Structures are given as C-alpha cells and as structure tokens.
C-alpha positions in Angstrom: 0.0 0.0 0.0 1.4 3.4 -1.0 1.6 6.1 1.7 1.7 9.8 1.3 1.7 12.9 3.4 -0.5 15.7 2.1 -0.2 19.2 3.5 -3.2 21.6 3.2 -3.6 25.2 4.3 -7.2 25.7 5.4 -6.9 29.5 5.5 -4.4 30.6 2.8 -4.7 31.8 -0.8 -8.2 31.5 -2.1 -9.2 29.4 1.0 -10.1 26.4 -1.1 -7.6 23.9 0.2 -10.0 21.8 2.2 -12.5 21.7 -0.7 -9.7 20.4 -3.0 -8.7 17.9 -0.3 -12.3 16.6 -0.3 -12.1 16.3 -4.1 -8.9 14.4 -4.3 -9.4 12.0 -1.3 -11.5 9.6 -3.4 -8.6 9.3 -5.9 -6.3 8.1 -3.2 -8.9 5.9 -1.6 -9.7 4.3 -5.0 -6.0 3.4 -5.4 -5.9 1.9 -1.9 -3.4 4.6 -1.0 -3.0 5.8 2.6 -2.8 9.5 3.2 -1.7 11.4 6.3 -3.2 15.0 6.2 -1.1 17.7 7.7 -2.8 21.1 8.2 -0.4 24.0 8.0 -0.8 26.7 10.7 1.6 29.4 9.8 3.8 30.8 6.9 6.7 28.4 6.4 5.0 25.5 8.1 5.1 23.3 5.0 8.8 23.9 4.9 9.3 22.9 8.5 7.2 19.7 7.9 9.2 18.7 4.9 12.4 19.3 6.8 11.4 17.4 9.9 8.8 14.7 9.2 9.8 11.0 9.4 9.6 9.7 5.8 10.1 6.1 6.7 7.7 3.9 4.8 6.2 6.9 3.0 6.2 7.1 -0.8 6.0 10.8 -1.2 5.4 14.2 0.3 2.5 16.0 -1.4 1.0 19.4 -0.9 -2.1 21.2 -2.0 -1.2 24.7 -3.2 0.7 26.7 -5.7 4.3 27.7 -6.5 4.8 29.2 -3.0 3.8 25.9 -1.3 6.1 23.9 -3.6 8.9 26.4 -2.8 8.5 25.8 0.9 8.5 22.0 0.6 11.6 22.0 -1.6 13.5 24.3 0.7 12.5 22.1 3.7 13.7 18.9 2.0 16.9 20.5 0.8 17.8 21.5 4.4 17.0 18.1 6.1 19.6 17.1 8.6 19.5 13.5 7.3 19.9 14.7 3.7 17.0 12.4 2.7 15.4 13.0 -0.7 11.9 11.9 -1.4 9.4 12.5 -4.3 7.3 15.6 -4.1 3.7 15.8 -5.4 1.9 19.1 -6.1 -1.9 19.1 -6.2 -2.9 22.3 -8.0 -4.4 24.8 -5.7 -2.6 28.1 -6.1 -3.2 31.3 -8.0 -0.4 31.4 -10.6 0.5 27.7 -10.7 3.5 28.3 -13.0 5.0 24.9 -12.4 1.7 23.0 -13.1 1.3 25.1 -16.3 4.5 23.6 -17.5 3.2 20.1 -16.6 -0.1 20.8 -18.3 -1.9 19.8 -15.1 -4.1 22.6 -13.7 -6.8 20.3 -12.5 -6.2 19.0 -8.9 -8.0 15.7 -9.5 -5.8 15.1 -12.5 -2.7 15.9 -10.4 -3.8 13.4 -7.7 -4.3 10.7 -10.4 -0.7 11.4 -11.7 0.7 11.1 -8.1 -0.8 7.7 -7.4 0.8 6.2 -10.6 4.1 6.6 -8.7 5.9 7.9 -11.8 8.8 10.1 -10.9 10.3 12.9 -13.0 13.7 14.4 -12.0 13.8 18.2 -12.2 16.5 20.8 -11.8 16.8 23.1 -8.8 18.3 26.6 -8.7 20.7 27.1 -5.7 20.7 30.7 -4.8 23.4 32.3 -2.6 21.7 35.6 -1.8 24.1 37.8 0.1 25.3 34.8 2.2 22.0 33.1 2.7 21.1 30.0 0.6 17.7 29.5 -0.9 16.5 26.9 -3.4 14.2 27.7 -6.4 12.5 25.5 -8.9 10.6 28.2 -10.9 12.3 31.6 -11.2 14.9 33.9 -9.7 14.0 37.5 -10.6 15.5 41.0 -10.0 14.1 44.3 -11.1 10.6 44.7 -12.4 9.5 41.2 -11.4 10.4 41.8 -7.8 9.1 45.4 -7.6 5.9 44.4 -9.3 5.2 41.6 -6.9 5.8 43.8 -3.9 3.4 46.3 -5.3 0.9 43.6 -6.2 0.7 42.4 -2.6 -0.7 45.9 -1.7 -3.5 45.4 -4.4 -4.8 42.0 -3.5 -8.3 43.3 -4.0 -7.6 43.2 -7.7 -7.3 39.4 -7.6 -4.9 37.7 -10.0 -4.8 40.8 -12.2 -2.8 42.6 -9.5 0.4 41.1 -10.9 -0.2 42.5 -14.4 -1.2 45.9 -13.0 1.9 46.0 -10.7 4.1 45.2 -13.7 2.6 48.0 -15.8 3.0 50.5 -12.9 6.6 49.6 -12.5 7.2 50.0 -16.2 5.7 53.5 -16.1 7.8 54.4 -13.0 10.9 53.6 -15.1 13.3 53.2 -12.1 17.0 53.3 -12.5 18.4 49.8 -11.9 22.2 49.7 -12.5 24.0 46.4 -12.0 26.7 44.1 -13.1 25.8 40.7 -14.4 28.5 38.0 -14.5 28.0 35.1 -17.0 30.7 32.5 -17.8 33.4 35.0 -16.7 32.0 37.8 -18.8 30.6 41.0 -17.1 27.8 43.1 -18.4 27.3 46.5 -16.7 24.2 48.5 -17.6 20.9 50.0 -16.5 18.5 47.1 -16.7 14.7 46.8 -16.7 14.9 43.3 -15.3 16.9 40.1 -15.1 15.2 36.8 -14.5 16.6 33.2 -14.4 14.0 30.6 -15.2 13.7 26.8 -14.8 10.1 26.8 -16.0 8.5 28.1 -19.1 5.8 29.9 -17.2 5.8 32.5 -14.5 3.2 34.8 -12.9 -0.3 34.3 -14.3 0.3 32.4 -17.6 3.3 34.4 -18.8 5.7 32.4 -21.0 8.8 34.1 -19.7 11.2 31.4 -20.9 9.6 29.5 -23.8 12.6 27.4 -24.4 13.0 26.3 -20.8 13.1 22.6 -19.8 12.8 21.3 -16.2 15.7 18.9 -16.4 18.2 20.2 -19.0 20.7 21.4 -16.5 20.4 25.0 -17.8 19.0 28.2 -16.5 17.1 30.3 -19.1 18.3 33.8 -18.4 16.3 36.7 -19.7 18.0 40.1 -19.6 16.0 43.2 -20.5 18.1 46.3 -20.8 16.6 49.7 -19.9 14.6 51.1 -22.8 11.9 53.8 -23.0 8.5 53.4 -21.2 6.6 53.0 -24.4 9.0 50.3 -25.7 8.6 48.4 -22.4 4.8 48.7 -22.5 4.8 47.3 -26.0 7.1 44.5 -24.9 5.0 43.5 -21.9 2.1 41.8 -23.8 4.6 39.7 -25.8 5.6 37.9 -22.5 2.3 36.0 -22.5 3.1 34.3 -25.9 6.9 34.1 -25.5 7.4 36.4 -28.5 9.4 38.8 -26.3 12.5 36.8 -26.8 12.8 37.9 -30.4 12.8 41.6 -29.4 16.2 43.5 -29.7 15.7 44.8 -26.1 15.8 41.2 -24.7 18.9 39.0 -24.3 18.0 35.4 -23.9 20.7 32.9 -22.9 20.9 29.4 -21.5 23.6 29.2 -18.8 24.7 27.0 -15.9 25.1 29.9 -13.4 25.1 33.7 -13.2 25.7 36.5 -10.7 23.8 39.8 -10.2 25.6 42.7 -8.4 23.4 45.8 -8.3 24.7 49.2 -7.0 22.1 49.0 -4.2 20.9 46.0 -2.1 17.6 44.8 -3.5 15.0 42.2 -2.5 14.7 39.2 -4.9 11.8 37.3 -6.4 12.4 33.6 -5.8 9.5 31.4 -7.0 7.2 34.3 -6.5 8.3 34.9 -2.9 10.1 38.1 -1.9 13.2 36.7 -0.3 16.8 37.5 0.4 18.9 40.3 -1.0 21.4 41.0 -3.7 24.2 40.4 -4.5 23.1 36.9 -5.7 24.8 33.9 -7.3 22.6 31.3 -8.9 23.8 27.8 -9.9 21.7 25.0 -11.4 21.7 21.6 -9.7 20.7 19.2 -12.5 18.0 16.6 -11.8 18.4 17.3 -8.1 14.9 16.2 -6.9 12.0 14.0 -8.2 8.4 15.1 -8.6 5.4 12.8 -8.9 3.8 13.4 -12.2 
C-alpha cells in the first residue's frame, strides 16, 4: 500500500484547500493509498514539515497549493539534517500555478491521479546564494521589475490575480534606475536594466511564457536580460511575454547558462519562486535533476 503525506492550508490563498482535499481524497482511496493529512498553521509550516517529518515507509510528500507551497516543501527537504530525498507531489491549488502550467496539469484531481501512478520525474533546482543566505528555487529567480511588481501587487490583493499585471505596468511607467553588473561565464555586463530573470520553468506569474525554451531537467537556467529602454517600448514588450514572443525583441537578451551573478549598485530584494526573499548580490547555480516530482 502506497503512503503519502498531504499538506493543506485551510486558510491561505483562495481558502479552497479543504475543498480540494475533499475532491482528491477519493482518488487516493480508490487506489488503496493511505494518506496522512497535515494542516499547516503558519507561513513556512510546509517547509518545516518537509524538513522534519519522518519519511520512513512513505512514498511521497504531497501538498495542496501553488508555487509558493512547492517552494516551501523543496526548501524544507533540501535542508534536512538526514539529507534524505523523497518525491514531491503538487496538487494544483494556487493562483499562478506556473509549475503546473509547465506540466499541463491545472486540475487538482488530474494531479492526484498522476501522483498515485508513482511515476517520478527528475527536475533541476536553482541554488541561490543571496548575500550569504542560501535558498532553493524551482521556478524563477528575478530581480528588477518582477520583484518590484510583486511587492506592489501584494498591496493590491483586492484586484485578484490581475494585480500582478497591474503591478508590472505601474513599474514600467515608474521607469526606475536599476544599475547592476551581471556575470555570466566569466563575462561581465554592466548596464541600467529593466529586469533580469533566471527561469527553470517556461511559465511565470499568471500564464506568462517568460522562458519559452526552458526545460525542467536540462541542467540549464534560461536567463532573460532586459536592458533599460523607454517606457513606451517596455509597455509594448509586456504583452509579448504571454506568448513568449518577447525573446525575439532586440531589447531582450535570452541565454541558457549554468550559473550567473547579479551585483546591483544597491541592495535589493529578490523574487524567488514568486516569494520576496533574500537580498542582492546573488549567485545562482543549477543543480541538475536534483529532486523527483510525482507526475
């Protein structure tokens, strides 16, 4: 009999975690799989559970949520004292769901059905040394507009999922100065940038195809560098992100790299998997096929 932990936040996000749990339970019951439900009680609780739970005789650690929940579970597992690795299953329940967009699995029941097959898929992890503190990402590491727009979006939650798009447009209009040095393969680029974002997934935000050539297990970070251009040019560039056509624009430098470093003039907060974490300077390195997901 297969056994799984499933974390659920009864109060977070759209407050639909328990409803999703009720929908997916029959999938596990029908497969004669045993589940242990863990209700999270505070921010970071899923991380602590993934770091501390006894995984003996368990076949996977699953969570109901989105990219933020997945981020917590990965960071918990990557910092376990016993260094144990176990498969992670994500049951779609977030707002952006970038990772599950890549897997073409936005329905939670479908996600549960994939989990009980026991199929494992290795994926890359981004190891981020952010001013001396280590974080692990599986989706994106962003600096510049992606970070500032997210910070602004959190102040406009009343707009729903559109708050991310509105935040990005406002930041484009603000046209802040963002001077930094970017180091790639020993080469240094110094400029005033709009944004720099390293991607492991194709999607980010609400359906944006930020890195249309990205693959989850290729050992490469898809690095998108947008130099500072005029407001009108940036506003015209923004809609192209949803189709991935922005990578053909002269203002965008698209590269596939193993690691990179960002050193801005000022200390800035970072966007790691949609979470506002850490501070520049940051060095990012890919760990190829570091963990398994149940898909």
